[in-house]
N, C-alpha and C positions, 0 to 999 in steps of 0.2 A: 732435482728432488722429485720423486714420484709418489703418488698416493694410490691407495688401493682402488681398483675399478669398482664402480658402484653397480648394484643389481638393477635390472630392468623393472619398471613399473608399468602396468598394462594401461591404466586409464588416467594419465596425467592431465591431458587436455583433450578436447573434442576433435581436434584436427587429425586427419589420417596421416600422421607422420611418425617416424621413429622417435620414441621418447624414452627418457631415462630418469631414474630417481633423482629428485632434488631434495637435499637435506632440509633446507629451510622451506617449510610448507607454505608460509605466507607469501612466497614469491610465485606460487603456482599460477596465479591468474595472469601473470605477465609472460610466463615461459612459453616458447614456441609461438609467439605472436608477433605480428607486424603492426605496430601501433602508430596511428597517424596523430601528429601533434608536435608541440614544442618539447624538446627533450628535457629541458630544465623542469618544466611542470610535471612531466611524466615521471622523471626520476624522483621528484619530491614525494610522490605517492608510493615509492618502492621502499621496502624494509631495509634497514641498515645491514651491512655485511652479508649480502645475499647473492653477490655475483663473483664469479671466479676470474674472469678475463674481460677486459674492455679494449676494443679497437675503435678509435675515433679518427675520422677524416673530415674535420670541420671545414666549412668554407674558409678560404685563405684570405679573404678580404682584399682581393685584387681586381674586383670588378667583373668577375665572370657572370654569365647570364644564367640565373635560376628563375623558375616560373613563379616563385612566391617568396623570395628572400633577397634582401638588399645586401649585396656582396661588396659594398663600398661604404662601410661605416667610418665614422671618425676614429682616430687612434684610441681615444679614451673610451669610446663606446665599445669598440671591439675588445679592448683589454678587459673592461669591466664584465662584459658578457662572457669572455673566456674564463675569468675567475669564477663566475657563477656556475657554469656547467662543469668545470673541473672540480669544484668543491663538492658538487653532488656525486661525481664519480668516486671521489675519495670515500664519501659516506657509505655508498652502497657496495663498494668492494669489500670482499672478505679480507681478513688480516693477512692471508696468504695470497691475496690477489695481485694481478698485474695489469698495467695499462700501457698501451702503445698509442701514440698520437702522430698522425701524418700531417705535416705542415710545410708551407713554403718558406723561402728565404726571408720574406718580409717580416714574419712574426715568430720565427723559430726561437730566437733568443728570449722573447717575451714568454712564450709558452713554457719553455724550459724553466724560467724563473718562477712562473706561477705554480708549476708542478712542485718545485722545491719549497716554495712558501706554504703550499697547501699541506705538506707533510710527506709527500712521496719521496722515495729513495731512488737516486739515479743509478741505472745499470749501463745503458749504452746510448750513444747518439749515432744511430744508423743512417747511412746515406743510401737511399734507393736510387741507383743509376738506371734510368730507363732507356738507355742506348741512343736516344736522339731527342732533339727538341726542335722548336721552330727557329728558323734562321733569323738572326738579328743583324741590324746594320751598324749599330754603335755600341755593342757590347757582346760578350761571349754568349754563345747559345746555352740556354739553361736546359740541362738534361738530367735533373735529379730532384728528389723530394727528401725532406728530412723525416725520419721516423724516430721519435723520442720514446725510449723504453725505460719505464720506471716500475718499481714494485712498492707495495704498501709497507711491507716489513723489510728490514735490511737483510735479514738472514733466512727467514722462512718464506719460500715462494717456490713455485713449480718451474723447473727448467729441465725439460726432457731432451738432453743433448743427444742421446742415442737415436732419437726419432728424426733428427734433422741433419745428421752428418752428411757431408758431401765429399766426393773424391778430392784428394789433395795433390798438389804439385809433386810432393815427395813420392807419391804413388805413381802418378801418370807420366811425369816427365823424367824424374830422376831414378825411378824404380828402386827406391830406398826400402830395404827390407825392414828397417826400423819403424817405418810409418805405420800408423794405426790401421789395421786391416779394414775397418769400417769407415775410413776417411776421417775428416776433421770437422769440428764445429765451424759453421760459417763465420767469415770475417764480418766486420761491421760496415762493409760496402756490399750491398745486395744488387745483383744484376738481374732484373726482370723487365722484359719488354713491356711498354705501356700498351694498353688495349686500344688499338687503332680502329678506325671505322671499317677497315677491310678484314679485320680479324674475325674468325669464327666465334670467338668468345664475346664479341661486342654485342651489347643489348641497348637499344634506344640511343638517344642523343645526349645523355647526361655527360657534362663536361669532364668528369673525373672518375670514370669507372676503374676500379681497382682490379688488378690481375689476380685470378684465383690462386696461382702458385705462391704469391706473396702472402696472402692470408693463410694458406695452408702451412707455411713455415711458422708463422706467428702462433696459430692455434695449436699446432702439434707441439711447439716448444713450451707454451705457457698454460696448457690446460690438459685435462685427462678426459677420457670417455665419461659422458654424463654430466660434465661441468656446464655451468651457465656462462655463455659468451654474449656480451652485450655490445651493440653498435648504436650510438646515439644519433648518428647521421647516416641513415641507411643507404641513400643513393640508389643504386641498382640492385642492392641486396647481396653483394659478394660475400660479406662476412657471414650472413645467415645461411647462404647456400653452401659455403665451405664447412661451416659448423655442422650443418645437417649431414653433409657427406661424411664427416669425420665422427659422427655419432655423439655430438655435443648438443646440448640444448641452446637455444638462441633467444635473444630479445632484440628486436630491431625497431628503431624509432625513425620516423621520417615526416617532415612537415608537408611535403608535396603529396596531394591526393593521387596525382597521376603516377608518381613513383612508388607509392604504396601499392598500387595495382600492379606495376611492373614487378615488384619484389614478390608479391603473392603468386603471380603467374610463373615467375622463375622457380619458386620453391615447389610449384606443382609440375615443373618440367615442361612448361608451355613456351619454350624458347623461340620456336619458329613463329608463333603468333606475335610475340613481342617484336621480332624483327620485321615482320610484314607491316605491323602498325607503324613502326618507326620509319620505314621506307616510304610508306604512304604519306606520313606527315612531312617528311623531308621533301618529297616531290611537290607537295603543296607549297612549301616554302621556296622551292626552286633551286635547292642545293643539296648535295650529298657529300659532306666533308669526309675526308679520309680519317682525320682525327681532330680532337679539340685540344687546345693548349691547356694544360693543367699545372698550376703552381709555377 
């Protein structure tokens, strides 16, 4: 379901970025900003029904190392915390809004339940297969992350199927003339390589950098030009970077001061500077990992 493209507005924010009209003027002070702080507290100050799309990649609560966050809470604490931030996302999403949450095996079922209890409507349980994981001795190697796709309304939401079609087997293998000439809508298993330390796309030492191609599929599918895309757990800023590239407005929240700086530099195109600083920090630590285990 597509909505009309919105007209440009010249002076939405003071930053030197491409900006577009936002219908809800009270959201303007948050738009195209990278905000340092607790996402729950920040979202509490945002107006209701002001955001079109949310992508959230929260800490998985599996003990990963973050510079200012405890990733090993008790089960009850993590569950209650998840209820709080998901409740705020529901409030700030427009009636036609969509949310995607990336989560690991340990709490995927719980996050799915919380989303339903909060009032969201289930669309898909997507599996992101990232082609390889760390070798395990006493269990199968984990090589996937769950992406839960929900909408606020059961019927009225954005789904731009034409923008994300991919070649189908009927076209490429069987050469079936009955196949859709533009390909097919992607299945619910997505194959995107994880962003390893040796990849050109890699920025810094954040343990869970998302690939731009994955966010591009999500943003193209569930938003239109000029829409507001929010990421409550900014990380290295993949969501905001892709949103900007696709001419969407973004709101990014991040607790870590150092990663707020990384995101700002990334949005300014200072990628090489980020990489140099990361290499210098890793040399001081005495290691340069090829990749971090995520989820």
